[in-house]
N, C-alpha and C positions, 0 to 999 in steps of 0.2 A: 634498368629498365627501363625508361620511358612506355608513360601505354602509348602513343603514337607511331615506336619505334616495334615494342609489343606486336599490336595490329598489323604492320608492314609483315613482322617476322613469320602471323598466322598467319594471312594470308597465301607469301610466299612457298612457306612451309607447303601446307596443305597442298595448294596448288601440287606442289613438288610431288608430294606421293600418292596423288590422283592420279597424275601424270604415268606417277609407275605402275601403281595398280592395273591399271588399264593396259599399260604395256601389256602386263605379267596375266591379266583376266583374273585379277581379285578382286572382293568388295572392297572398296574404297572407305565407303562411310563406316566400316567394322575398323580398319587399319587406322583412320583417321583419329576415331574415339578413343582407342590403345594408344595411340601417338600422343595425344590430347590429354591422357591420363598421367602418362610417363614427365609428361612436358612439365605439368603442374607440380609433379614436386621439385624442378631443379631449381635451384639457387638463384635468385635474380629475375624467374620468371612472374609477374604480378598477378594477381587472381583478375582475374578477366570475370567479371558478375554482369550476368544478361541481365539487361535493363529491357523488362516485357515493354513497353509501348516501340523501343527502337526495334527489336525482333521482328513486335507483330507486323509495321509497318515497313521494315527497312530488306526481312528476310523471309517473312513469309507470304507478306502479300504479293512483290513479282514473283516468287516461286507456285504459288499457286496461279496467278493470270498466267503465265509462259505454259505452266500445265493444262490447264482450260484452253487454250488457244489452239494445243495440238490436240484436244481431244474432239469426240466425235458427240455434238450431240444429238446426230440420226441415232446412235448408239447407247447413248446414257437413254433416250428417251423413250428405247425399245427397253431398256433394261432397268426401268425406273422401279421396277417393284423391289426385284433384291437391291438395286444401291439403295433405293429409301430404308427397306428394311435393316440393311447393314448403315447407313450413314445419319440416320435419323433415332431406330430403335435400338442398333446396340450397342450406343456412346451413352445412354439411357440406362438400360440392365446395365451395359457393366458398372456405374457410375453409380448404382443400386448395390447391387453386387460387394465390389470392393469397399463403401459405405459402411456398408450393413459389416464386414467381417472388420476392416478393421475400428469399426464402436466398437465392437465387441473382443480385439485382441490389442489396442490400447488405450489405458485408462487416461491419457491424460486430452484424448480427442469425444469429442462433444459428438451426437450424431449428426449435427451440421457441420461440424470441423469435419469428419469422420466422411460425411455427403462431398467436400470440400476436394479431398485427396480421390475422389471417386471421376467430378468431377476432370480434374488435372489427367487422368492417369486412362481414359479415357479412351481417345482420339488416338491412333494407332500413323506412324507416319508411311504411308505406302511407297516411299524414293525408294527402298532399300529391295523392297518385294516386288514390285514394277521390276525393278533393273535385273534381278534375279531372271523372273519369268522372261523378262526379254530374248536376254540370252541362254534362258534354260528350251523355251518355245512354247509357253504357257498357252492355251484355247485362247483364239480372239476375245472368246465373251470373257472369259474369264478376268483377262488386263484393261479389259473394259469396266467390269465392276468394279474389282480392285481397283481402279482409276478414277473413279465416277467418286466408289466410296470416299476415297484421300479428298479429293476436290471440298465434298459436303461436311465431312464427320466434326471439322475444325469447327465450324460454323453451330452447332447441335452441341457439342460439347464446351463452346466456353458461353454459349446460352447459358447451360448448365451451371457453368460456373459462376457467372455473377449471381446467378438465383440464390444458390446457397452459401455465396460467400457475405450475400444481405442477408440472409440466416444467422448464419455465422457470427456478425457482429453487431448480433441484436435488433434487425429490422424483425415487424412484423409483416410477413407476406403471406394472403393465405392464397392457397392453388385456383384459385378466379385471375388472382393477380401474377402469379407464374404464369397460368396460362397464358395470359396477355403479351407476356413480357415474350416467351414464345411467336405468339402469334403476331407480333410488333418485326421481331426479329428475323421471321421469315419471309412476311411479307410487302416488309419495306423496305428489305434486303432488296430481293429479289424484283421487285419498282424498280428501285434504284436504278440496278443493274441494267435491267433492262432501258431503261431512258437512257444513261450514258450509254451506253450499245448505240441505242439509234441516233444518238447525235452524235457520234466522235465515229460513225460509219459514213452519215452522209454525208459531213466534214471534209473524210478523205474522199469522197467523190467531187466533191468539189474543187481539190486542192490542186489535184496532179502535180505533184511534185513528193519524190520518193522518200525525201532527205526531210521534208515537213513533219510528212505524216507517220516516218519514223523516230522522228523527233515527239511527236504527239501519244506514239504509244506507248513512250518507254511512259512516261507524262500520265497515262492514263489507271493503272493502275490504282497509284497514292490517291488520285484525286479522288478517284470514285471510294477509295475506302475510307478518306477524311469523308469526306461528304454523308459519306451511311452509317459512319459513325457518329457525326453531327448531329445525323436527326434519331441516334439512339436505337437504330436498329443495328442490320448483323453486315458489318466494313468485309466480315468473309467472304461472304455469301453474295454483297452485290460484287466483290470483285471476283470471282468463282462465274457470273449468272453474263459481265460483263465481253471476260474473256470467252466465255462460248460461244455470242452472238457475233462477236467479230470475227474468229474463230472460222461459226459458220458460214459468215458472207464476204471471208478474205478473196474468195472465187474472182468478186465484182472487180475488185481493184487491180493493179499494177504490178507487174513481173516483179518490179526494180522493187519496190517496199516492199515486194513478200520476200524476196532473198533478204532486202537487207535485216529484214525484223526477225526471219527465221535466225539468223550468223549472230544478232547482236541479244538476241532470248536464252539462245546455246551456250552461248560465250559468257553471260549473265550469270544462268542456272548455272555453269560451270564452279564458277567459282563460289557463287551461294553458299550451294550443297557442298563443297569439300568446307568451309570455313564453318560451317553450320556442326556439321557433325567432332571437326576437332577443336571446337566453342563449348561442345557438350560435355566431352573430357575435364577440359582448362577446369569446369566448375570441380572439378572432387577436392580441390583442399577447400573452399569460399565451403563448399556442402561442410564439410568434416567439421571448418569451426565453427559454424554456425550451432552443428548438432549437439556439439560440447563433448569432454572426454568420455562418456557415458556410452560407448557406441554395440556393447556385445547388445541388449534388449533391441537397439536399435537395429541391427544387421537382424536377426530373428525375427521379427515384425517386417520387415524389408520381403523376405524369401516370403513368409507367407498370402502380402497385400502384392505379389509377383502371380505367385502361385494362384488365388484366388482372379488376378486379372489376365495370366494365361488360359485359364480353364473360362472361365466367362464368354468365349467369343466361340470358341465350340457350339457349348451349350444353349445359347442365341442361334449360331449359326445351322445348325444339324434342323433344327424344328422348323426354321424359318426357311431351310430350304424346301423341306416335305408336307410341313402341314396343311401352307397352301391351295401345296395340287391332290392331298387328301380332304379338305372342305368342299374346293369351288372344284365344277368340272370343268369353267372352263379355264382355269388356269392348267387342270391336266390334260385337255385338249391342248392349247397353246404352246403347253412349255412341255414336253416329256421330262420326266425326272433324270433327272442327272444322276449317272452313280454318284455310288457313297466317297468315293476317291476322289472328285471336285471338292465336295465343301470342304472335306478333310483338309487339304490344299488352300484353300479359304480363310480354314479357321485356323492354321499355323502361321501366318503372313500378318500379324500384330507387333510389330515393332513398333515402339514408341521413339518421339523425338525433338523436335527442338521446339513444338505448341505444349510440352507437355511444362517443359523444364520453365518457357517463359509464362504460362501461366501462375504457377510454381512461386516464382521468385514475385508474381504479381497478387500473390496473397497481403490483402494489408495486413499490418503487427497488429491491430485490433481482436487477428481471430486467433482463438485460443489455439494452443499448437501449430504456429504457426512454422517454426522449427524441424520440427518432428514432420509437417509432412512434405516441406520442402526437401531432404534428408529422402524418406521414402517415394517419392516422386523421381529422383535421381534414381534412387535403386535400381526401381523398374524400370526406367528409361534404361540405363546401361544391363542389367538384366533381358531383358526384354532384345533390346541390338544384338548380343552376342549370342542367348540364346537360338533365338530365332531367323537372327543372320547365317550364324556358322552351319545349323540345320537344315535349312528352306533349301538348297538345291539337293540332295540326299530323299527329302521327302518328297519333292518331286519326282525327283528320278525312280525312287522304291516305288508310289503310288502308278505311275506311269504316267503321268495327265498332262499327255504331250497335246498340240496342235493337230488334231487326222482331217483336216479342212481348208490344206492349204493346195491342193493341185483342183476346188470348186470354186477358191479364192482365183487360181490364176486366172483357171476358164472365165469367170466371170469380168474379170479382166479384158483377159482376150479379145473378148466378146465384147464390151464397152472402148476396146478400141480401135477393134474392124467398122463399128457403126462412126465413131469419131473418123476415122482414118479414109471413110464412104462419104461421110458428111463432106469432108473437108477437100477433099477429090472435088465433089459436086461443085461447092462454090468455086475453087479452080477454075471449073469447063463453067460456070458461067459468068465471070470476070474475060475469061478467054474470047468468050461471045463476044462482051462489051465491048473489050478492048482498045481503042486509041494510041493508045502510051509506045505501040512496036515491042511489045513484049514479043518474044520470038516463042516457037512450037518446043525447039531445044530445051529453052527455061521451063516453059510448063512440063514437059518429057520430065526434065531433073526432080521436079518437084513431086510428082505423081513417083516418081523412084524413092525419094525420102520419108514419103509418106508411107507409102506400101513399107517400106525397112522398119520403121518403129513398130508396123501392125506387126510383122514378122518376129519380131522379137520375143514377144510377150508368147505370142502361140510357141515358138523354141523350149518355152520353162517347162512347153506342160510333153515333151519327147523325153528318152532316158538324157541321163544327165551326160556331159562331153569329155567325162572318161571311158564312158563305155563307148558312145555315138561316135566320138567325135572332134573336133571345135565346130559348131556351127558356124553357118554368114554372120549371123548377124557380133557372137563374141571374138571373127575373125576381125573384123570390122570395127570394134571397139578397139583390139590390142591394136590392129594396124595404125587406126586416127589420133589412142594416146600415143606414140610414136612418133607422128606427123603433128602433133601440138607441143609435144616436146623441143621438137627441134626448131619451128617454129620459134617458141620461145625463150631458144639457146640463140637464136641466128638474130633477135629482133635486141637481147641483152646483148650484145656482141656491138652491135649498132652503136646501141646509145653508147658503149664503154670508151667506139673508138672518135663520140662526140656527132653521128651522122644526123640522131634523131634526139631530142631532148627526154627526159622523165614522164613529161606531161604526157606525151604520143604515146612511150613505153607503158605507163599506166593505162590509157586507156583500149590499147591492145589486148595486154592482158586479161584485162577484164573480160572482154571478147574470146580470150582463148579459156578464158576458166569457165566463162560461163559454159562452152563449149563442153568441157568437160567436165561439168557438173550433171549437162543432161549424159554423156557416157555413164556416169557411175551410178546412175536414177538408173539405168535401164540395166545396169548388172542382174542382174538372178540373187 
């Protein structure tokens, strides 16, 4: 099978598996990995070896950028201490622990080479953990911390990787040199990300063209990554910072560009995440071939290294959670200590993913023990995906870590919605007082009722559920309006099919109906 056809089958097959998993509420990443492993043994399936530069640029960059666009800058800033400890301190700690264990265990690995392995397996991939947490209702703060960690820890691990690879390849580096590389990566990547974000946002404000704005958004992550890497800083960090900046300032733009960009990135994420996990499984035959015929000792090494990788996370998370509160009164007063179940769930969210494999394949040939490192990295990736992925839902259920602030969040939303409605009605009154265009009081009253209905829909969520109190007015409105929109859509299609209107008119009207239906879906509890 030609590589091009293999890629096409990979994409279509991964999407099909993802669709089935979403339909039956099954973890798609786990199924995709297992399917990839099974497919790697099929006759005629060519080994698709990961090209590190391609994966980092074409896969990791858009995924990180999309996640950053949807992340909360304010939430990350409010949780910068726990996120920093997880995203910077934990990868360094994991690399050290795993590196020392591998150096003690594996005869052919020197200490620098073992530390390369540690850096490779250091960053967890939070895609699966966040998907599980969102489905099971993890507290919003835990989700913010895990999301913030996943955005930044790749930059930390890849910088560590560069340092250890240089040492393993024979280059002499002092602690000052290593510190300089870290400083350049962090400060330079952040500065470039902010600069590009500021420029892109200003350009968008001048364009007033949703299509061009969305097209520009597609180019931004790749451009900022290449610029930062060319400047020898962290391209990953630069992409994250740009995404956070543009996401934070997105409300200043137009609604059409936001709708288009959200749809584009959601589709892109679905394709990339599906292909990535299937691709991980497909690496099995290639990794085994490079490891050689004697797999027994390597499997034993893999089990021990996986155990070191898994254990290092709680060894860091629990002290990082409680020690700052013990040592610093200000931290203790501002942020009361959580119950132990919260860091336990965070400790068990350590699945490895494509960054680990991309870094492993990027190890230069002159690094001693490269094939062994590659096999162990693959082993850890598969083992943690299966271990954590299969057990994390049960752990969350058993420990009872759930979001208990739902009512408070709805109350805050309702209060903000009420204030917004009052402001909009006030603006309507101002316009009616100054209006010379003939707007009638009937028009103004319709607008007032619509605004008040939007506010009431949020307040209704604070009451008893529909199953107890009966269908609320807002729910009845949405149900009836959806039926009306469906009949309108069918009528326009019938007129198109009869030749009364053309497809251009149908598409324009259908977009208006779709936008209104999207608003109705947004108001569902």
